[in-house]
ChimeraX commands (.cxc) that place a marker at each C-alpha (Angstrom):
marker #1 position 0.00,0.00,0.00 radius 0.5
marker #1 position 1.16,3.55,-0.78 radius 0.5
marker #1 position 2.78,5.35,2.13 radius 0.5
marker #1 position 1.15,8.47,3.53 radius 0.5
marker #1 position 3.95,10.73,2.28 radius 0.5
marker #1 position 3.97,13.05,-0.67 radius 0.5
marker #1 position 5.38,11.42,-3.79 radius 0.5
marker #1 position 6.23,12.81,-7.19 radius 0.5
marker #1 position 5.92,10.56,-10.19 radius 0.5
marker #1 position 9.08,10.62,-12.31 radius 0.5
marker #1 position 7.36,12.70,-14.98 radius 0.5
marker #1 position 5.78,15.18,-12.55 radius 0.5
marker #1 position 4.45,18.32,-14.17 radius 0.5
marker #1 position 3.24,16.77,-17.42 radius 0.5
marker #1 position 1.05,13.73,-16.72 radius 0.5
marker #1 position 1.28,10.74,-19.01 radius 0.5
marker #1 position -1.76,9.61,-20.92 radius 0.5
marker #1 position -2.40,6.46,-18.92 radius 0.5
marker #1 position -3.26,5.18,-15.49 radius 0.5
marker #1 position -1.20,2.49,-13.83 radius 0.5
marker #1 position -2.72,-0.74,-12.51 radius 0.5
marker #1 position -3.88,0.93,-9.28 radius 0.5
marker #1 position -5.31,3.96,-11.06 radius 0.5
marker #1 position -2.56,6.50,-10.42 radius 0.5
marker #1 position -2.07,8.99,-13.26 radius 0.5
marker #1 position 1.55,9.19,-14.37 radius 0.5
marker #1 position 3.05,12.59,-13.60 radius 0.5
marker #1 position 0.44,13.68,-11.07 radius 0.5
marker #1 position 1.73,14.85,-7.71 radius 0.5
marker #1 position 0.72,12.05,-5.32 radius 0.5
marker #1 position -0.45,12.96,-1.86 radius 0.5
marker #1 position -2.18,9.80,-0.61 radius 0.5
marker #1 position -5.14,10.58,1.61 radius 0.5
marker #1 position -6.09,8.30,4.49 radius 0.5
marker #1 position -9.72,8.98,3.54 radius 0.5
marker #1 position -10.17,6.11,1.11 radius 0.5
marker #1 position -11.11,2.47,1.15 radius 0.5
marker #1 position -11.92,-0.46,-1.09 radius 0.5
marker #1 position -14.85,-0.27,-3.45 radius 0.5
marker #1 position -17.48,-2.99,-3.02 radius 0.5
marker #1 position -16.38,-6.21,-4.71 radius 0.5
marker #1 position -17.33,-6.41,-8.37 radius 0.5
marker #1 position -18.15,-2.71,-8.69 radius 0.5
marker #1 position -17.96,-1.25,-12.19 radius 0.5
marker #1 position -16.61,2.30,-12.19 radius 0.5
marker #1 position -19.08,4.13,-14.41 radius 0.5
marker #1 position -19.52,7.71,-13.18 radius 0.5
marker #1 position -17.31,10.81,-13.17 radius 0.5
marker #1 position -18.23,13.61,-10.76 radius 0.5
marker #1 position -16.97,17.19,-11.16 radius 0.5
marker #1 position -16.62,19.34,-8.04 radius 0.5
marker #1 position -15.10,22.65,-7.02 radius 0.5
marker #1 position -13.33,23.52,-3.80 radius 0.5
marker #1 position -11.51,26.48,-2.27 radius 0.5
marker #1 position -10.43,27.00,1.31 radius 0.5
marker #1 position -11.38,29.40,2.66 radius 0.5
marker #1 position -14.13,29.90,0.06 radius 0.5
marker #1 position -12.93,32.00,-2.87 radius 0.5
marker #1 position -9.28,31.81,-1.79 radius 0.5
marker #1 position -6.85,30.05,-4.11 radius 0.5
marker #1 position -3.27,28.84,-4.00 radius 0.5
marker #1 position -2.78,27.80,-0.38 radius 0.5
marker #1 position -2.26,24.39,1.14 radius 0.5
marker #1 position -5.61,24.17,2.91 radius 0.5
marker #1 position -7.17,21.73,0.44 radius 0.5
marker #1 position -4.28,19.33,0.98 radius 0.5
marker #1 position -4.65,19.78,4.72 radius 0.5
marker #1 position -8.36,18.94,4.55 radius 0.5
marker #1 position -7.84,15.80,2.45 radius 0.5
marker #1 position -4.88,14.71,4.61 radius 0.5
marker #1 position -6.70,15.23,7.94 radius 0.5
marker #1 position -4.41,17.98,9.16 radius 0.5
marker #1 position -6.54,21.12,8.73 radius 0.5
marker #1 position -5.97,23.47,11.68 radius 0.5
marker #1 position -9.39,24.55,12.98 radius 0.5
marker #1 position -7.87,27.72,14.45 radius 0.5
marker #1 position -6.26,28.89,11.20 radius 0.5
marker #1 position -9.48,30.45,9.85 radius 0.5
marker #1 position -13.04,30.77,11.21 radius 0.5
marker #1 position -14.38,28.72,8.28 radius 0.5
marker #1 position -12.19,25.75,9.23 radius 0.5
marker #1 position -13.49,25.02,12.73 radius 0.5
marker #1 position -16.69,23.22,11.67 radius 0.5
marker #1 position -15.01,21.25,8.85 radius 0.5
marker #1 position -11.60,20.39,10.32 radius 0.5
marker #1 position -12.73,16.98,11.54 radius 0.5
marker #1 position -14.68,16.01,8.41 radius 0.5
marker #1 position -13.09,13.06,6.64 radius 0.5
marker #1 position -13.26,13.64,2.90 radius 0.5
marker #1 position -11.07,13.18,-0.16 radius 0.5
marker #1 position -11.15,13.29,-3.92 radius 0.5
marker #1 position -9.30,11.24,-6.47 radius 0.5
marker #1 position -7.91,14.33,-8.18 radius 0.5
marker #1 position -7.50,18.08,-7.69 radius 0.5
marker #1 position -6.77,20.46,-10.56 radius 0.5
marker #1 position -5.22,23.72,-9.36 radius 0.5
marker #1 position -5.86,27.09,-11.02 radius 0.5
marker #1 position -2.61,26.73,-13.01 radius 0.5
marker #1 position -3.56,23.23,-14.21 radius 0.5
marker #1 position -1.30,21.39,-11.77 radius 0.5
marker #1 position -2.65,17.93,-11.04 radius 0.5
marker #1 position -2.66,16.39,-7.57 radius 0.5
marker #1 position -3.90,12.86,-6.88 radius 0.5
marker #1 position -5.03,11.81,-3.41 radius 0.5
marker #1 position -6.65,8.45,-4.12 radius 0.5
marker #1 position -5.92,5.95,-6.91 radius 0.5
marker #1 position -8.91,5.52,-9.20 radius 0.5
marker #1 position -9.31,1.83,-8.38 radius 0.5
marker #1 position -10.12,2.75,-4.76 radius 0.5
marker #1 position -13.06,4.63,-3.28 radius 0.5
marker #1 position -12.50,8.30,-2.46 radius 0.5
marker #1 position -14.91,10.03,-0.09 radius 0.5
marker #1 position -16.07,12.90,-2.29 radius 0.5
marker #1 position -19.77,12.48,-3.00 radius 0.5
marker #1 position -21.38,12.09,0.42 radius 0.5
marker #1 position -25.09,11.30,0.46 radius 0.5
marker #1 position -25.74,11.00,-3.26 radius 0.5
marker #1 position -27.65,9.28,-6.03 radius 0.5
marker #1 position -27.28,9.04,-9.81 radius 0.5
marker #1 position -30.14,7.71,-11.94 radius 0.5
marker #1 position -31.71,6.17,-8.84 radius 0.5
marker #1 position -28.52,4.44,-7.71 radius 0.5
marker #1 position -27.29,5.62,-4.32 radius 0.5
marker #1 position -23.80,5.77,-2.78 radius 0.5
marker #1 position -22.02,7.36,-5.72 radius 0.5
marker #1 position -18.64,7.03,-3.99 radius 0.5
marker #1 position -18.89,3.28,-4.60 radius 0.5
marker #1 position -18.79,3.56,-8.40 radius 0.5
marker #1 position -17.51,7.03,-9.26 radius 0.5
marker #1 position -14.31,8.99,-9.70 radius 0.5
marker #1 position -14.26,12.50,-8.25 radius 0.5
marker #1 position -12.32,15.43,-9.67 radius 0.5
marker #1 position -12.07,18.68,-7.72 radius 0.5
marker #1 position -11.33,21.94,-9.49 radius 0.5
marker #1 position -9.78,24.64,-7.34 radius 0.5
marker #1 position -12.47,27.25,-7.66 radius 0.5
marker #1 position -15.83,28.57,-6.55 radius 0.5
marker #1 position -19.35,28.46,-7.97 radius 0.5
marker #1 position -19.37,32.03,-9.30 radius 0.5
marker #1 position -15.72,32.48,-10.32 radius 0.5
marker #1 position -14.74,31.41,-13.86 radius 0.5
marker #1 position -12.35,28.49,-14.11 radius 0.5
marker #1 position -9.06,28.89,-15.98 radius 0.5
marker #1 position -8.03,27.72,-19.45 radius 0.5
marker #1 position -5.37,25.56,-17.81 radius 0.5
marker #1 position -8.02,23.85,-15.69 radius 0.5
marker #1 position -10.25,23.09,-18.66 radius 0.5
marker #1 position -7.29,21.66,-20.59 radius 0.5
marker #1 position -6.17,19.47,-17.70 radius 0.5
marker #1 position -9.74,18.37,-16.93 radius 0.5
marker #1 position -10.25,17.34,-20.56 radius 0.5
marker #1 position -6.98,15.39,-20.48 radius 0.5
marker #1 position -7.92,13.63,-17.24 radius 0.5
marker #1 position -11.37,12.83,-18.56 radius 0.5
marker #1 position -9.88,11.26,-21.68 radius 0.5
marker #1 position -7.44,9.12,-19.69 radius 0.5
marker #1 position -10.12,8.05,-17.21 radius 0.5
marker #1 position -12.67,7.21,-19.90 radius 0.5
marker #1 position -10.06,5.22,-21.81 radius 0.5
marker #1 position -9.48,3.11,-18.70 radius 0.5
marker #1 position -13.16,3.02,-17.66 radius 0.5
marker #1 position -15.23,3.04,-20.88 radius 0.5
marker #1 position -18.52,2.69,-18.96 radius 0.5
marker #1 position -18.08,6.39,-18.11 radius 0.5
marker #1 position -19.91,7.71,-21.14 radius 0.5
marker #1 position -20.54,11.39,-21.80 radius 0.5
marker #1 position -23.98,10.93,-20.22 radius 0.5
marker #1 position -22.34,9.60,-17.07 radius 0.5
marker #1 position -20.37,12.74,-16.28 radius 0.5
marker #1 position -22.15,14.77,-13.61 radius 0.5
marker #1 position -21.68,17.69,-11.28 radius 0.5
marker #1 position -21.80,17.27,-7.53 radius 0.5
marker #1 position -25.02,19.29,-7.68 radius 0.5
marker #1 position -26.53,16.65,-9.98 radius 0.5
marker #1 position -25.93,13.77,-7.57 radius 0.5
marker #1 position -26.71,15.72,-4.39 radius 0.5
marker #1 position -29.35,18.28,-5.43 radius 0.5
marker #1 position -30.38,20.70,-2.72 radius 0.5
marker #1 position -27.30,19.79,-0.71 radius 0.5
marker #1 position -24.48,20.74,-3.09 radius 0.5
marker #1 position -24.13,23.44,-5.75 radius 0.5
marker #1 position -20.75,22.69,-7.33 radius 0.5
marker #1 position -19.22,22.94,-9.81 radius 0.5
marker #1 position -21.58,25.91,-10.04 radius 0.5
marker #1 position -22.90,28.25,-12.72 radius 0.5
marker #1 position -19.42,29.53,-13.65 radius 0.5
marker #1 position -18.45,26.06,-14.89 radius 0.5
marker #1 position -18.75,25.94,-18.68 radius 0.5
marker #1 position -20.14,22.46,-19.37 radius 0.5
marker #1 position -20.22,22.78,-23.20 radius 0.5
marker #1 position -16.61,23.98,-23.25 radius 0.5
marker #1 position -15.52,21.07,-21.07 radius 0.5
marker #1 position -17.51,18.38,-22.85 radius 0.5
marker #1 position -16.46,19.59,-26.30 radius 0.5
marker #1 position -12.80,19.33,-25.24 radius 0.5
marker #1 position -13.38,15.89,-23.73 radius 0.5
marker #1 position -14.59,14.15,-26.90 radius 0.5
marker link #1:1,2 radius 0.2
marker link #1:2,3 radius 0.2
marker link #1:3,4 radius 0.2
marker link #1:4,5 radius 0.2
marker link #1:5,6 radius 0.2
marker link #1:6,7 radius 0.2
marker link #1:7,8 radius 0.2
marker link #1:8,9 radius 0.2
marker link #1:9,10 radius 0.2
marker link #1:10,11 radius 0.2
marker link #1:11,12 radius 0.2
marker link #1:12,13 radius 0.2
marker link #1:13,14 radius 0.2
marker link #1:14,15 radius 0.2
marker link #1:15,16 radius 0.2
marker link #1:16,17 radius 0.2
marker link #1:17,18 radius 0.2
marker link #1:18,19 radius 0.2
marker link #1:19,20 radius 0.2
marker link #1:20,21 radius 0.2
marker link #1:21,22 radius 0.2
marker link #1:22,23 radius 0.2
marker link #1:23,24 radius 0.2
marker link #1:24,25 radius 0.2
marker link #1:25,26 radius 0.2
marker link #1:26,27 radius 0.2
marker link #1:27,28 radius 0.2
marker link #1:28,29 radius 0.2
marker link #1:29,30 radius 0.2
marker link #1:30,31 radius 0.2
marker link #1:31,32 radius 0.2
marker link #1:32,33 radius 0.2
marker link #1:33,34 radius 0.2
marker link #1:34,35 radius 0.2
marker link #1:35,36 radius 0.2
marker link #1:36,37 radius 0.2
marker link #1:37,38 radius 0.2
marker link #1:38,39 radius 0.2
marker link #1:39,40 radius 0.2
marker link #1:40,41 radius 0.2
marker link #1:41,42 radius 0.2
marker link #1:42,43 radius 0.2
marker link #1:43,44 radius 0.2
marker link #1:44,45 radius 0.2
marker link #1:45,46 radius 0.2
marker link #1:46,47 radius 0.2
marker link #1:47,48 radius 0.2
marker link #1:48,49 radius 0.2
marker link #1:49,50 radius 0.2
marker link #1:50,51 radius 0.2
marker link #1:51,52 radius 0.2
marker link #1:52,53 radius 0.2
marker link #1:53,54 radius 0.2
marker link #1:54,55 radius 0.2
marker link #1:55,56 radius 0.2
marker link #1:56,57 radius 0.2
marker link #1:57,58 radius 0.2
marker link #1:58,59 radius 0.2
marker link #1:59,60 radius 0.2
marker link #1:60,61 radius 0.2
marker link #1:61,62 radius 0.2
marker link #1:62,63 radius 0.2
marker link #1:63,64 radius 0.2
marker link #1:64,65 radius 0.2
marker link #1:65,66 radius 0.2
marker link #1:66,67 radius 0.2
marker link #1:67,68 radius 0.2
marker link #1:68,69 radius 0.2
marker link #1:69,70 radius 0.2
marker link #1:70,71 radius 0.2
marker link #1:71,72 radius 0.2
marker link #1:72,73 radius 0.2
marker link #1:73,74 radius 0.2
marker link #1:74,75 radius 0.2
marker link #1:75,76 radius 0.2
marker link #1:76,77 radius 0.2
marker link #1:77,78 radius 0.2
marker link #1:78,79 radius 0.2
marker link #1:79,80 radius 0.2
marker link #1:80,81 radius 0.2
marker link #1:81,82 radius 0.2
marker link #1:82,83 radius 0.2
marker link #1:83,84 radius 0.2
marker link #1:84,85 radius 0.2
marker link #1:85,86 radius 0.2
marker link #1:86,87 radius 0.2
marker link #1:87,88 radius 0.2
marker link #1:88,89 radius 0.2
marker link #1:89,90 radius 0.2
marker link #1:90,91 radius 0.2
marker link #1:91,92 radius 0.2
marker link #1:92,93 radius 0.2
marker link #1:93,94 radius 0.2
marker link #1:94,95 radius 0.2
marker link #1:95,96 radius 0.2
marker link #1:96,97 radius 0.2
marker link #1:97,98 radius 0.2
marker link #1:98,99 radius 0.2
marker link #1:99,100 radius 0.2
marker link #1:100,101 radius 0.2
marker link #1:101,102 radius 0.2
marker link #1:102,103 radius 0.2
marker link #1:103,104 radius 0.2
marker link #1:104,105 radius 0.2
marker link #1:105,106 radius 0.2
marker link #1:106,107 radius 0.2
marker link #1:107,108 radius 0.2
marker link #1:108,109 radius 0.2
marker link #1:109,110 radius 0.2
marker link #1:110,111 radius 0.2
marker link #1:111,112 radius 0.2
marker link #1:112,113 radius 0.2
marker link #1:113,114 radius 0.2
marker link #1:114,115 radius 0.2
marker link #1:115,116 radius 0.2
marker link #1:116,117 radius 0.2
marker link #1:117,118 radius 0.2
marker link #1:118,119 radius 0.2
marker link #1:119,120 radius 0.2
marker link #1:120,121 radius 0.2
marker link #1:121,122 radius 0.2
marker link #1:122,123 radius 0.2
marker link #1:123,124 radius 0.2
marker link #1:124,125 radius 0.2
marker link #1:125,126 radius 0.2
marker link #1:126,127 radius 0.2
marker link #1:127,128 radius 0.2
marker link #1:128,129 radius 0.2
marker link #1:129,130 radius 0.2
marker link #1:130,131 radius 0.2
marker link #1:131,132 radius 0.2
marker link #1:132,133 radius 0.2
marker link #1:133,134 radius 0.2
marker link #1:134,135 radius 0.2
marker link #1:135,136 radius 0.2
marker link #1:136,137 radius 0.2
marker link #1:137,138 radius 0.2
marker link #1:138,139 radius 0.2
marker link #1:139,140 radius 0.2
marker link #1:140,141 radius 0.2
marker link #1:141,142 radius 0.2
marker link #1:142,143 radius 0.2
marker link #1:143,144 radius 0.2
marker link #1:144,145 radius 0.2
marker link #1:145,146 radius 0.2
marker link #1:146,147 radius 0.2
marker link #1:147,148 radius 0.2
marker link #1:148,149 radius 0.2
marker link #1:149,150 radius 0.2
marker link #1:150,151 radius 0.2
marker link #1:151,152 radius 0.2
marker link #1:152,153 radius 0.2
marker link #1:153,154 radius 0.2
marker link #1:154,155 radius 0.2
marker link #1:155,156 radius 0.2
marker link #1:156,157 radius 0.2
marker link #1:157,158 radius 0.2
marker link #1:158,159 radius 0.2
marker link #1:159,160 radius 0.2
marker link #1:160,161 radius 0.2
marker link #1:161,162 radius 0.2
marker link #1:162,163 radius 0.2
marker link #1:163,164 radius 0.2
marker link #1:164,165 radius 0.2
marker link #1:165,166 radius 0.2
marker link #1:166,167 radius 0.2
marker link #1:167,168 radius 0.2
marker link #1:168,169 radius 0.2
marker link #1:169,170 radius 0.2
marker link #1:170,171 radius 0.2
marker link #1:171,172 radius 0.2
marker link #1:172,173 radius 0.2
marker link #1:173,174 radius 0.2
marker link #1:174,175 radius 0.2
marker link #1:175,176 radius 0.2
marker link #1:176,177 radius 0.2
marker link #1:177,178 radius 0.2
marker link #1:178,179 radius 0.2
marker link #1:179,180 radius 0.2
marker link #1:180,181 radius 0.2
marker link #1:181,182 radius 0.2
marker link #1:182,183 radius 0.2
marker link #1:183,184 radius 0.2
marker link #1:184,185 radius 0.2
marker link #1:185,186 radius 0.2
marker link #1:186,187 radius 0.2
marker link #1:187,188 radius 0.2
marker link #1:188,189 radius 0.2
marker link #1:189,190 radius 0.2
marker link #1:190,191 radius 0.2
marker link #1:191,192 radius 0.2
marker link #1:192,193 radius 0.2
marker link #1:193,194 radius 0.2
marker link #1:194,195 radius 0.2
marker link #1:195,196 radius 0.2
marker link #1:196,197 radius 0.2
view
């Protein structure tokens, strides 16, 4: 099992176009989160969920997202952090504003990104989905670098998991309506999906 330390793939900075046997993307900065576990036996991975995250909200570029996913967020560092510091969550991938790619959970394992969720009547989306976080906020436009990297990641993931069709790419708001709003109205779905053909 991967150690809990940060690890750079040999080609860090420019991810390769394939996932290894465990579902790590070559070149992504690896920061293994403890917030992961095995998927149910026999589960087909057939859903991709797009999220956004910024900590504190609307603030970009710090290490707070890492701290949240690695269970080391200091509740006294910002008033927003106190109620969330002990929440155990993760995502498979994070795409920073500059397009940098960080991977917390290999795609073959279950990340804890969806929470209470349902897609097409099927609950527990974490069981069968891959989650990608974009560093951002609902009402702030995402960057060109993020759209490029997201399209690349989507291509690599769909190549490995062909059951993730275009119709099986959803926002967090789609699988948790009324509870979640991301990726939000600033996310340009046509731009993303056109690039992800």
